[in-house]
N, C-alpha and C positions, 0 to 999 in steps of 0.2 A: 691545634687541632679544633678545637671547639669554635673558638673563631671563624676558620676557616669553614668549618661546615655550617656556619649561619649565613657565611656568604655566598656560598654554593646556593641556598636557599632563596636568597634575597636578590642574586644575578639572574634565575630562572624565572622565564615570564611564564605567564598562565595557559599558555596557548601549546601544552606540552605534551607529548607522549612518550614515554621510556619503555624500554622493551630489552629482555635480559635473555638468553639463549642458553641452554643448559645440556649436556649429554646427562643421560640418565646410566651409558655405558660405564662400569668400572675402569680405571686406570690409575697408574700409579702417578706419581709428581714428575718422574722425569721424562713419561710419552706424554704430560699434561698437556705442553707447549704445541706439539706437532699436533696433538687431537683437537686442539683448539684452532689450530690454523689449517686442518682439513676440513675442519666444520664450517669455517669461515668461508673458504672455496666451493663448497658446494651450496651453502646460503647464498651468495653473490652470485652465482650462476642462477639458480630458479629464481632468484628475486628479481635478477636483471631479465630473464623472459616474461616472467610474470607483470611488472611493471612498464615494459617495453614503449607501450602508447600510453601513458599515463602522464599526466602534467600537475605537478606538485605544486601547492600553493607557495610552503615558503623553503621547506627544507627537504631532501629527499630521505629515503631510507636507507640509512648508512649503517653497519657495523664494525666495532671495532674490537679486539681480546682484549681482556683485562682478567688480572690477577694469575697470570701465567710466572713461570720462572725470570722471564725476561721482565718485568717489570712491578714496581713495587705494588703492593697488595691494598685494594680499594674495600674501605670498611661501611658498611650499609646498615646504618642503626646498631653501632657497636659488633657487628657480627662479621666476620670475614668470610667472604661469599668465596666458592669455590671457582676455579679457571671457566671462563666463560664468556660468551659473546653480548656485547653491551651496544643498545644506539639509545639516541633522543634526536625526535622530528619535530618543529615548531609547525604547527599546522593554518597558523594564522587565521584568517577569517573562514577556511573551509573546513569545516569538520567533519567533511566525509574524508578527510586524509586519513583522519584517525580510523575508520572503519576501513578503510581500506589496506591499513597495515595491521589491522586483525585478520581480514581477509588472508594477507601473505602470511600471518603466521600460521593459520589453519593449514593453510595449503603445506606451509613446511614441515610442520609436526605431522602431516599425511605422507610426505614423500621421503624424509630422512629418518632412520630408524633409529629411535631412543632419543628423539631431540623432543624437548619439553620447552613452553616457551611463557614467561611472563609479563603481561602488559598492565601496565599503571598509569596515569595522567593525574592532573592537579586533585580530581577527586577522589583518589586512590584506586582501588578495585572497582573501577568502572563498568566492567562488565556484568556485575551482581544488580548495578541501577537497571539495566536492561529486561533481567529477571526477576527484578523485586517483586513481583505480585506471587512470586513462587517459592521464595527463599524459605530454609528451615527457621523454625522456631528460635533458636537458637544466635542465629544471624544477627551481629551488629557490625559496625565502620571497624572497631576496635578488634572486635574476637575474628575478623575476617582478614583481616591483614595478613599478608604473605599465606593464604589459604586457597588461592585461586590460580590455576593455570590452564595453558592449552596442552593436549598431550594426544597425539593419534588423530587430531583432528577435532577433538571434542572437548567441552569443559569439564575440569576437575574441580572441584571443592574439597578439601581436607578437614574432615568433621573433627572437632574438639573430644578429648577422650575426657574430659572433667568441664565444670560450668567457668567459664571464664578464664579458659587458659589459655595462654599466648603459646605463638609457637615461631620456632627459627625455621628459615629457608632451607636450609641442610635437612632438617626434621621432616619439613615438607615435601622435598624430593624424594627421602629416604621411604616417605608414608606412598606415594603414588608409586616407585619401582617396587616394594613389595605387594601391595594389593591394591591396583589400577581399578578393578572392578568395584573396590568399596568408596574408592573417592569420586567416581563419576557422578557427575549432576545428575539431577533429575531429566526424564525426558522432558519437562515443560520448561526448563532452562536451557536446555539445547534447542526447543524449538523457534523461545523468543529471539536467541542469539542467530540462528541461522534465518530467521525473518528478517533480521535487520541487513542480513550481509546478502540478502537474496536479491539475485540478480548477476552479482561477478561471477566471472570477469566480463561479461557481453556489456556490465554496465560503465565500464571503465567508457564504453563511445557514446552512450547515453549521456554522460555528465558533459561531452565536449561542445562548442558552439563553432560555427566556421562562419566566416563572416569577411567582407570587402573592406579594405581601408585604404586610403591615400596615402602612403609615408613614404620618406626618403628611402632614395634606392641604396643607400647601406644600412637601414633597418631593413628591409625588404631581403637583401642576402644576408642578414644575421640570423633571420627566423630562418629563412631556407636551409641553412647550413645546420640551425640547432633551433628546433622550435621551441624547447623547454626554456628558451631564454625570454618567451614572453611572462612567465609568472616574475619575475624578479623585476621588468619593466612595468608590470602594471602597480606592485606593491609600492615601488619607487616612486611612481606619477603620483597616486592616491594618499599616501603617507608623505609627501615632500612638507620641506619646512620653509623657512625663510632663504636660508643658504643656497638650496636647491633652486629657490624661485630666479636667482640671479643668475643662476647658470640656464635657464629655460630661456632668459631673455636674451642671452647671446647665441646659444646654438651653434657653436662654433663646430661639433663633429657632424650632426644633421642637419645641414641647411635646408631650408624649404623648399628652395631652387630645383631640388633633382629628386622631386616626388614623382613617384608611379603608383597606379591601381595594383591591389595584390590582394592574394586570400591570405588571413590568419587565420590561425586557429587555437583556441583557448578554451579554458574551461566555462561553467556556466556561471561558475562565481566570480571569475575573473571579469567576464563579460559585463555582468551587471555592474560590477565595480567601476569599471571601465566607463560604460555609458552612462552611469546613475551619477558620477564626479560632475563636478559643476566648476567649468573650466572657460574662461574669454582670453584667449591667446592676443599678445600685441602684435598689433599690425606693423610696427616699427621692425619686429622681426622679420617678417615679409610673409606670417600666414594671414591668407585670405580665403575667409568660408562662403562658401553661399546662403542664399537664405535658407533659414529654417524649415520652410514650406518644401523646399528643393530635395528630391529622392537623393541628390550628392550630397545631403548636409551630413549624414550619421556616417559614411564613409570618411568625410575628411574630418569630423571631430574626432572620431576613434583613432585616425592617423595622426592628426597631431598631439594628441595624448601620450600615445605610443611614441612617438619620437621624442617626447620631452622627458620620458621614463627613462628610454636608453641613454638621454642627454644627462642624466641625474647620475645614472650608472658609471658611465666613464668618468664623470668629474669625481665620483668618489673614490675610485678607481687610482686615480691622479693626485689623490691629497698625499700631504707629508704622511711618511710613515712613523712619525710621533705619535705616540698614545693619545697624547694630548689634543690631536685632530681625531680621533677615532670614534664616530658616532655612537658606538656601541658603548664604549669606555665612558663617554660622558650620560649616557643613558643611564648605566649602569652607576656611576658615580652620585647621580641624581637621585637613585633608588635609595642607594646607601644612606645619603643623606635624609631622605624621608624616613628612613626607619629607625634612625637614631643611632648607625654606626658611629659615627663621628663623636657620637656624645654629644658632651658642651663645649669642648676644646674651640678655640677658635682656630681660623682658617690661616694656616702659618704658620701655629706654632709648634712647638716639637712634638708632641704628642699627636696632632693632627698630621702632623707629615709622617709620622711613623704608621697612623694605621693607614693612610693613604698607599705609601709605598706597598704595605702589605697588601693591600684590594689589589694594586697595579701588577703585582706578581702573582697573585691568586687569579687573576682576570686573564693573565697571559697563558699560566698552566692551564687551564680548564678550556681555554678557547675549543680544544679538539673535541669538548663535549657539545658546543654551540657549531652547527656549520654555515662557513664564514658566507657571505654574499658570493654572488656571481658575477660583481662588477671587473673582478680581475680578467675573468674570463672573454667577457665581452670586448677588454682591450685587446686579449690576446689575438683573437676572431680578427679583428680589425684589421690586423697586421697582416693576417696569412689569407684573409679570402679575397676573391678577386669580384670585384662589381660589374655584372655586365647590364649597365643601363640600357641599351639597347635592345637585349633579349628580354629584359623585364616590360619595356614598353608593348613589343611585338604580343607578348603574351597576356597583355589587358585586353584583347579582343576576344579570348575565351577562357576566361575565368568563371568557374561554376558559380551560380545565384546562391547569394547568402542564405543562411538557414533563418528558417520562421523564429521569431522571438515573442512568439505570444504566448510563451511559456513564463516570461514574466510579467502577464496579468491572471490572476487568480479569482476567479468567480466566488461567491458566495457557498455555490453548489459545490465547487470543488474544493473549498477548505472545508465542508463539511465531509465530502467523503475522505478527504485526506486524516482529516481526524478520526473519523471513523476507523479505517484503515489502521493507522497508528495505536490509538485509544480503547477503540471497540465503542460500541453502540451508546448512542447519550442515554442516561437513564429517565426512567418516567418521570415525569412532572409530580411534583409534590404538593399536595391541599395544604397550602399556609395555613389556614385555620385548625383545621382539623389537626395537623402537626404541634403550632402553639396548644390549642386543649391537652394533646397528649402527654407533651413534656411539662405541662404544670401540673397533671395527675402524676409525674413521674417520684420516686421515690430520691430525695436529697440527703447529703451528706456534708461532714465539715470539708471534703476535697469535690465537693461540687455534685452537680447532678448525674446519674449514671443514663445513659442514652438506651431507653427501652427497645431490648432486643427480643422478638417473637421466640418462644420457643414450642417445639412439638413433643417435647419427651416428656416433661413434666407439667402436671397443671397448672394454672393461674391463680396464684394467690392473691385473694382479694387485695384492693389496695387499702380498705380501710384496717383489715387486719393486719398488714404488714404495718403501719403505721403504729395499729396499736402495741404489736408487739416491742416495736422500737423504743416508743414511749416506754415501755415496762422495763426495756434493759436499761433506757436511760436512768430510771426512777432508781433500779437497784444498784447502779454505781456510785458509791458514795464518793470515789475520788471526780467524779464529773462535774465541774461547775459550771455547767453551760447549760442552759435551762432554754430550749426552744421548742414550742407549738408548731409543728411541722402542719398538721391541719387547719389551722388559724391563719398559718402563714399562705397557704395554699388555696384556701376560702380568699383572702383578702386579694391576691393576686388574679382570681378569677373575677373576682368585682369588678378591679379597677380595667381590664382587659376586656370583660364583657357589657361594662356599662350596662349591666341589671338594675330594673326600676320595679322596685315592688308592686304589687298590683293595688295595696292598700294605700300607698302613698301620695296617691293621687288625689289634689284638690280644686275641681273644675273650677269651683266659686272665688277660689283664692285670686286677689289680684297680682301675687307673686308669679313670676317666671317660671315655667319648668325646671330651671336649674335648681331649687328649693329643695327639689326630692331628693336632692344630696342629703340635706339637714335629716331626713329621716331614715335614712341610709346609716349614718352616723349614728343616729340614737339608738337605732336598731341593732348595730354592730355592739355598739357601747355596754346595753342592756345585757348583753348573754355572759359578758365577762365579770368574772366574779373577782373582787377587789376588797381590799381593804378601807377604802377613802371613803370618809363620812358623806352623806348625801348633799350636806351645803356644799362641800366641795366638787360634788357633781354635778350640781345644779350650775355653780359658778364656770365648770367648764363648758357644759351645753352652752349657756350662756352666750360666753364667747365665740363657739365655733357657729352660732346661728348669728350673732354680728357679721364674722367673718364670710358664710355664705350670702349673706341678704346683701354685704357689701359687692362682692362677685357676682351676685346678681343684675345689679343696678349697672356696673360698668357694661357686664356682658348686653344689656337690652340696649345700649346704644351701637353697638357694632353689628357688623354682614357677618360674624362669624357661624352663625346658624346656617345661613344660605349656602354655604361654601362644603356643606357635607352634603354626599348622595345620599335620597330619600327613596324609601320603598313605600308601597301601598300596605295597608295594614291587611290580615287577611284572618278573618272573624271579629273584626272588632269596629265594624262598620256603625253597630249601632250604639256603640259604647261612646265614640265620639262623634254620634252624627252631630253634635249642636257647635263642634267645633271645625267649622268648615275646611280651613287651612292647614289641619292637623295632618302633618306626615312623618311617621315614626324615620329615625336615620338607622340606613343600612350599614349597621357598625363592621360588618364582615368585609361588606366592598370598599369601605373607608380603610380599614385595617391594609388590604391588598392593595388598594392603588396606593398608598403613602408608601407601603414598603416597595413595590416596583418603581415609584417614581424616586426613593433615596438609591435603589440600587443603579439604575438609571445615571443616576446623577456621580456613581463611583466611575463611571468609565473604565468597567471592567478591573478596577483595583479593589482593594480592601478598604470599609466603608461601614457604617451603620447597619447595612440592610444583611451582609454578609456577615458581620459579626456577631448580631442577633440571632439569625435564622443557621449559622454554621453549628453552633453546639447540640442544634437542637435537629439536626440530620436534616435541615432543609437546604438541599440545593438548587438556587437560582442559576440558569442558564439560559444563554440568547438561542432563538431558535429560526 
């Protein structure tokens, strides 16, 4: 059983959303089966009405009864669940399918008395992610597992009774049944979910796009009979493989000679996928495309891609029934191999074949949890529908104009507005130089620097007093073997960043460059320190430092390094430096900011030195 549970986790793709529907009404084991079946009938009728005009990307909203007396119990994380309805939907590239399912669950719990729903995806309780800014302090992914539900159209979170308490699903249902007012989430969390679902059910029509396509007559007839078939056709074309490409060259089921101009409707996601997919049809097949500048080019290319998608579906449905020819099984087996399911057994060995047979059986058994493709539906419809090619030709003169697809192009202002609506206003620009100074003046311990937090309740303790107190505590601790002078360390960092030049270190009569002032800085810093070294050792160290600095000055004199800095005119120093006409002090702040921004630009929005340095200091660099 453990091996089978592992296989189930491996076979599932990351684009799934799972939903569980329970009844809070008390019922005995004898009536459980009938109660769940009645609940299924109610849920099916309501969801059919609510999703009548919705075009799913990959799978539809489908539920099955579980843990009734007519079937073996399902164990979820070592817990046997009560009788319930279960479904899983793969949403592919369209994340909107996931939130439309949440909308359906909200409406179901509003209209069916005693119904409670749980919905999760690969991230777990993803509803909490939407309200992450308003979660209680105890909330964490581990603690929140099995604590989030939808009841009476609202979000309910079962709080823990003690720290880090785990909960079972049965306990959570009982808590909500006993005290729903206590488990109801805060109004801020309710509003965040409502904001994400705003616009439904009218939003269903806003997500659709109607366009004109030049397709074979049989494709036009299929889409008229069942418009939802547009989804598997788009997916099949955009996810084609070399085997599918061979079928596209033949076009035995949808030849281009029978093409007609018709109107097709799909979601915006599907239209974007289809229009942006790169494909050059083989002219030997009979595809003749107009010039790219022609207004007919887009309908022709859309029609070619749709015809190829339907051709792939029919070819897949007519494949041999052997599991070895099942693309789903082949992808599943490849996933098992990558995850190490077959261990180090050689293919064809006895142990390898045993594991492969177990995987095949498990794949067949759990196929009900992953909805099959609609390829067989396409084949069945082709055998029953009548293709009125003449009628389709006559209808070409009265086709409605295609929808404007300018929504695919987003300007910078539109993106800024969307980001503001989704994540709020942009934080105020932070002064980098002042933030660096504040960061260096803050308290630091072994666990890192504490980010300064302004407080209006307690008076601010002077920094030097904090340092002295910290130093005294360190001295009193006999077991602490770490000796660290925070004041000297902070002073050293300030000197490095500020490039401070002592006023008494300038010797304008000297032939050496200004870089030699660093020698004086080093001597001044060294003189402050009390150490036990002899004077001769100190002089020897100073001599070595002077030689090093002199050598560095000679090397820098032959370069243009000094010209690369931004200069500023000194204020109140003209008289002091009147004999040096070319003297212009370096603008330290401007150079630091310029270099930091240049590094941020080079990151191209990704992580890098600028964000890594400034992030812990509380400085956020954002584009305007």
